[in-house]
N, C-alpha and C positions, 0 to 999 in steps of 0.2 A: 470293537473298533479302537485302533491305537490312537494315541495323542498325536497332535500335529508335531512333526519332527522338523521344525524350522526355527531359526533364530528370530524372535520377535523384537529384538532390540534390548538395550540396556535395562536391566531390572525387571523386564516384563516376562511373565511365564504363564503357562496353563497347568492346572493340576485337576485331577478328578474331584468332583463334588463329593462332599461327605455329609452325613446327617447333621453334623454340628454347623454346617453352612446354611441351614434352612432359615434361621433368623436374618442373616445377611441377605439371602436371596429374596425373602419376603419384603425386606426394606427396599432392596433394589427394584423389585417389581413395582412396589408402591410409587417409587420415584418416577417410573416410566408412565404412570397413569395420572400424575398430579394435574397436569395441564388439562387433561380430558375431564377431570372432575371439578375443576374450578367453578363452572357455572351451576353445578348441582347444589340445591339449597339444603344440604345436610350439614350436621355438625361435624367437627373434626373427628369425633369418636365414631360417628356413623360411617364416615368415609374410611377410617382406619379399619373398622370391622368388615366393611364391604371388600376392601382391598385384600385383607387377610384371607377372607373366604375365597375370593377370586384366585389368589395365588395358590391356595391349597388345592383348588379344583384343577388349575393348570398343571401344577406339579404332579398330581395323581394321574392326570390324563397322559402327560408325557411319559411317566414311568411305566404306565400300563401299555400304551400303544407304540412306544418307540424303544423297545427293549435292547435293540442293537445300537442305539444312539450313544453318543459321547456327550456327557454332561460335565463341562469344565468350568472351573472358577478362574477368572483372569486375575492375576496378582501382579502388583508392582512392589518389588521388594518382597516382603512377607504379608503385605496388606491386600485383602481382597478388594478389587475395584470393579469387577464385572463378571459377566457370564457369557459363555459361548456354548451353545447346544447344537451339535451336528448329528444328522441322521444319514446313514448310508442307504440310499435307495437305488433301484436298478438304473445304472447309467448316470447317477447324479449324487451329489452331496447336498442335502437340504439343510440350510441354516434355519433351524427351528427357532432359535432365539439368540440374539446378541444384544447385550445391554451393558452400559458403563455407568457408574455413579456420576451424577451431574458434575462434580468438581474435576473429573478427568476427561470430560467430553471436549471435542474440538482441539485436541492436542496431538492428533495423528495416530492414536492408539487403535481406534476403530479401523482406520485405513490399513494399519499393519496386520490386524487380525484378519480382515477380509483378504488381503494379499496372501496371507499364509494359507487360508482356505483355498484360494484360487490355485496356489502352487501345489497343494496336495491334490486337488482335483485334476490338474494337468498331469501330474505324475501317475495318477490312477486312471487317466483317460475318461474322466467324468466331466459333466457340466455341474454348475452350482445354481441352486434355486433358493428363493426366499419369498415369503409373503410380507408385504410392507403396507402399513396403513398409508393411505394417499396423503395425509397431512403430516406424516412423520418427517421431521427435518433430515433424518438420515437418508431419505429417498434420493436427495441430491448427490450424496456420497456414492450410493450404489450405481446411479446413472453415470457419474464421473468415472467410476472404475470399470465401466463396460457392461453393466447389467442392462438388459432390455425388458421392457414391459411385454409380457406374453399374453396376459389375460387380465381383464378388469373383473374382479370378483366382489364388486360392491364396495364394502368398506376397505378391502384389501386389493392391492395390485400384486399379481404374481410375476416376479422378475426371474429371469434366467440369464446366466453368463455362460457362454459356450467356452469354458476353460479347457476343453479337450485339446490335446496336442494334435497336430495334423498327423495323419497316418503316414508312417514311413513307407517308402516304396518297397514293395515286396522284392526279395532277392531273386525270385524266380520269374519275375515279370519279363516279357519280351524286351530286349534291349538292355537288360541288366548285365552287370559284369560277371555274374555267375552262370550265364548261359553256356 
């Protein structure tokens, strides 16, 4: 799967994940789970060990089960600030994961990334889907950008955006100019 070929705005780009990105990705993953672990009565070390283990399991799962996926690092300048994982499925692009470091959130970057995914999906005649935890603050962003809840899957909501372009009229249809 090729990279998103769209302009994400000044200084923002995507590049393929490399093995040396794993420490950054583990830290980013941990930042996405901090709020969830606040009430857990573990020490900081126990939480860090748990999150490192969870990240490793997730990373291995993604690598094993989504071999056609695109695993990209979001960069601002040359600084990694997030990740965008996309899997091409039949008729859709699945956003497997999208995350930004806390200091870069709520600045329009997530919106630009999602709009780029939607543009690619339209160009390819696909829809876009994502699983989102129901208490994830980004849920409001997805709904604002036109995603719809298709299924309640317990902890997760399954959202779909019908990003497909309308089918152009066939040139051989009755009444067309090519008759």
